[in-house]
Each structure stands twice: as C-alpha cells, then as structure tokens.
C-alpha positions as CSV (number, residue, x, y, z in Angstrom):
1,M,13.8,20.1,1.5
2,T,12.1,18.4,-0.6
3,N,8.7,18.1,1.0
4,T,6.4,20.9,1.6
5,G,5.8,21.8,4.9
6,Q,7.3,24.0,7.5
7,P,10.8,23.3,8.2
8,G,12.2,22.9,11.3
9,R,9.1,21.7,12.7
10,W,8.8,18.1,13.7
11,L,5.9,15.7,14.7
12,I,6.8,13.9,18.3
13,L,4.3,10.5,18.7
14,V,4.0,9.4,22.0
15,I,3.1,5.1,22.1
16,K,2.4,3.6,25.0
17,L,1.2,0.1,24.1
18,P,0.4,-2.9,26.4
19,T,3.3,-5.1,27.5
20,E,2.0,-8.0,25.7
21,P,1.6,-9.3,23.3
22,S,4.6,-8.5,21.6
23,R,3.6,-8.7,18.6
24,H,1.5,-4.9,18.5
25,R,4.9,-3.1,19.9
26,V,6.1,-4.9,17.1
27,A,4.0,-3.9,14.2
28,V,4.0,-0.6,15.6
29,W,7.8,0.0,15.7
30,R,8.0,-1.9,12.1
31,E,5.5,1.1,10.7
32,L,7.9,3.9,12.5
33,R,10.7,2.5,11.2
34,K,9.3,1.7,7.9
35,I,8.7,5.4,7.5
36,G,11.9,6.9,8.8
37,A,10.7,7.9,12.4
38,L,13.5,8.7,14.8
39,S,13.4,7.3,17.9
40,L,13.8,9.1,20.7
41,G,13.7,7.0,23.7
42,Q,11.6,4.2,24.8
43,G,8.2,4.6,22.9
44,I,8.8,8.5,21.5
45,W,9.1,8.7,17.7
46,A,9.8,12.2,15.9
47,V,9.1,13.2,11.8
48,P,9.2,16.2,9.9
49,E,6.2,17.6,9.6
50,V,5.9,17.1,5.9
51,P,3.0,15.6,4.1
52,V,5.1,12.3,3.3
53,F,4.9,11.6,6.7
54,A,1.6,11.9,7.1
55,D,0.1,8.5,6.4
56,G,2.7,6.5,7.9
57,V,2.2,8.6,11.3
58,Q,-1.8,7.9,11.2
59,R,-1.2,4.3,10.6
60,A,0.8,4.0,13.9
61,L,-1.5,5.8,15.3
62,D,-3.9,3.3,14.2
63,L,-2.1,0.5,15.2
64,T,-1.5,1.9,18.8
65,D,-5.4,2.2,19.3
66,S,-6.4,-0.9,18.0
67,A,-3.9,-2.5,20.3
68,G,-5.6,-0.9,22.8
69,G,-2.6,1.7,23.4
70,Q,-2.3,5.4,23.5
71,G,-0.7,7.8,20.8
72,T,-0.1,11.2,21.4
73,T,1.0,13.6,18.5
74,L,2.7,16.8,19.6
75,R,4.3,19.2,17.2
76,A,7.7,20.7,18.2
77,S,10.3,23.2,17.0
78,G,13.4,23.3,18.8
79,R,13.9,26.2,21.4
80,S,16.9,27.7,19.2
81,A,18.2,27.5,15.8
82,E,21.1,25.0,17.5
83,D,18.1,22.4,18.8
84,A,16.4,22.4,15.5
85,A,19.9,21.7,13.3
86,R,21.0,19.1,15.6
87,F,17.4,17.4,15.2
88,Q,17.8,18.1,10.8
89,E,21.6,16.1,12.0
90,M,20.2,13.5,13.8
91,F,17.6,12.5,11.3
92,T,20.0,13.0,8.2
93,A,22.4,10.9,10.1
94,A,20.0,8.0,9.9
95,R,18.5,8.2,6.0
96,S,22.5,8.4,5.8
97,A,22.6,5.2,7.4
98,D,19.3,4.1,5.1
99,W,21.0,5.0,2.2
100,A,24.5,3.2,3.0
101,E,22.5,-0.3,3.8
102,F,21.0,0.9,0.4
103,L,24.5,1.0,-1.4
104,A,25.9,-2.1,-0.1
105,D,22.4,-3.6,-1.5
106,C,23.0,-2.9,-4.7
107,G,26.5,-4.3,-4.4
108,K,25.3,-7.3,-3.4
109,F,22.8,-7.4,-6.5
110,E,25.9,-6.5,-8.9
111,D,28.4,-9.4,-7.1
112,E,25.2,-11.9,-7.9
113,I,25.2,-11.3,-11.4
114,A,28.7,-11.2,-11.8
115,K,28.6,-13.8,-10.5
116,E,25.8,-15.4,-13.0
117,I,27.7,-14.4,-15.9
118,R,31.1,-16.1,-14.7
119,I,29.7,-19.1,-14.2
120,A,27.3,-18.6,-17.7
121,K,23.9,-19.3,-15.9
122,F,22.1,-17.6,-18.5
123,T,18.3,-18.6,-17.7
124,L,14.9,-17.4,-17.9
125,A,14.2,-18.3,-14.0
126,E,17.7,-17.1,-13.3
127,L,16.5,-13.8,-15.3
128,E,13.4,-13.6,-13.7
129,E,15.1,-13.8,-10.0
130,E,17.6,-10.9,-10.6
131,E,14.9,-8.7,-12.3
132,Q,12.7,-8.9,-9.0
133,S,15.7,-8.1,-7.2
134,L,16.4,-5.5,-8.8
135,E,12.6,-4.1,-8.8
136,R,12.9,-4.6,-5.1
137,L,16.0,-2.4,-5.2
138,R,14.0,0.6,-7.4
139,R,11.1,0.3,-4.7
140,W,13.3,0.9,-1.8
141,H,14.9,3.6,-3.5
142,R,12.2,5.5,-4.1
143,D,10.8,5.0,-0.7
144,L,14.1,6.2,0.8
145,T,14.0,9.5,-1.7
146,A,10.5,10.0,-0.4
147,R,11.4,10.4,3.4
148,D,15.6,12.0,2.7
149,V,13.3,15.6,3.5
150,F,16.9,17.0,4.1
151,G,18.3,15.5,1.5
152,A,21.5,13.1,3.2
153,P,24.6,13.5,1.1
154,E,24.4,9.4,0.0
155,A,21.4,10.2,-2.2
156,A,22.8,11.1,-5.5
157,R,25.4,7.9,-5.5
158,A,22.6,5.7,-4.6
159,G,20.8,7.1,-7.9
160,T,23.9,6.7,-10.6
161,R,24.9,3.3,-8.2
162,L,20.4,2.3,-8.9
163,K,21.3,2.9,-12.3
164,R,24.8,0.7,-12.6
165,C,22.5,-2.1,-11.7
166,A,19.8,-2.1,-13.9
167,A,22.5,-1.7,-16.6
168,A,24.0,-4.7,-15.5
169,C,21.0,-6.4,-15.1
170,E,20.5,-5.3,-18.7
171,D,23.3,-6.6,-19.8
172,Y,22.6,-9.5,-18.4
173,A,19.8,-10.3,-19.7
174,E,20.7,-9.7,-23.1
175,R,23.0,-12.6,-22.7
176,V,20.7,-15.1,-21.1
177,F,18.7,-14.4,-24.3
178,A,21.5,-14.8,-26.2
179,A,22.8,-17.9,-25.1
180,L,18.9,-19.6,-25.1
181,H,18.9,-18.4,-28.8
182,A,22.2,-19.8,-29.5
183,C,20.6,-23.1,-27.6
184,G,17.7,-23.0,-29.8
185,Q,15.4,-22.4,-27.3
186,D,12.2,-19.5,-27.8
187,P,13.1,-17.1,-25.1
188,S,9.7,-15.9,-25.6
C-alpha cells in the first residue's frame, strides 16, 4: 500500500439524495468517481480507509448535505481474508481500467504529435495546445497514482508512457523553434 492507513479497512458511504433535481445526484456521483470510489450498488460506495481519500469523501458528503440528502459513512473490513482480498481486487480492477484509459489517451497524444510532424504544422499555437495536453496527462497521472493505493500492474507502464509523451512533445517543440528560426521569426 502506498498510503498510510489500516490495510483491509474500508469506508462505506451510503448516500441518499432526492430524485430531483438530478444535478445533485450527478455532482455527488462525479465527486465519488473522481476519487476512485467503488460503486457497490445504488447509493453505496466504498474507498480504502487511507488519508488520500478523506477530502474527496468529505466533499461528497458536503454535496449530499447541501442537496438535502443524507450521507452515512461506515467503517468496514471483510469477515474473512477472502472477502478483504475480493474488495482489494475489485478496487485494483477499477484502477486498471483507469490506467488503460490513461494509456489510450497517451497513444492519442503521441498520434497527434506524429500527425503534426508529418504535415509540418510547426506553429507556436499548436505547440501550446500540445503542451496543455501533456500537462493534462501529467495531472491525470498524478491523480491516478494517488488513488492507486494497491498498485495496479499498469501503473509502471503508464509512467514510462508518460515519459515517452514528454519526450515526443520536447522533440516537437524543438522542431517548432527550428522552423520558426528558419523562417526568420523570433519564437520568444
């Protein structure tokens, strides 16, 4: 486990919200998805009881309260080692899915850079757009790393892939500055 807390301990959130307006349900759902909570059924969510989840859990409870709903948090652990392992496997499988999506976006980023090089689109505006995309990938990687408390197997590959994306962006930046310099433009 990469965060301190009691291994095998979980927080179970039971969320009850009015059916209307639906924006409140969506806001709570988004917050819980953002922190990587497991949906166990309608209005029932679980996260490992480690500090990295505390703020997100509190935000979800605050959103529930401000919407006129009820939020209850329970501490839980499996009745057996198999139950605890099953929960950890479910949580890790969810993180694996997150990492797979991240890796797919890295592929899209690399494809976009390759396309810009192929068509020789070496503009500062395009470079800025690609740098913003890389920064979004970096933030996403940080967020996923923080909530991947059990270490999904895809995490190491994702770190390597992010470095490749950064190198591709750096290569593209050098090409942009070389092209601007060749045209007599001052890139600064």
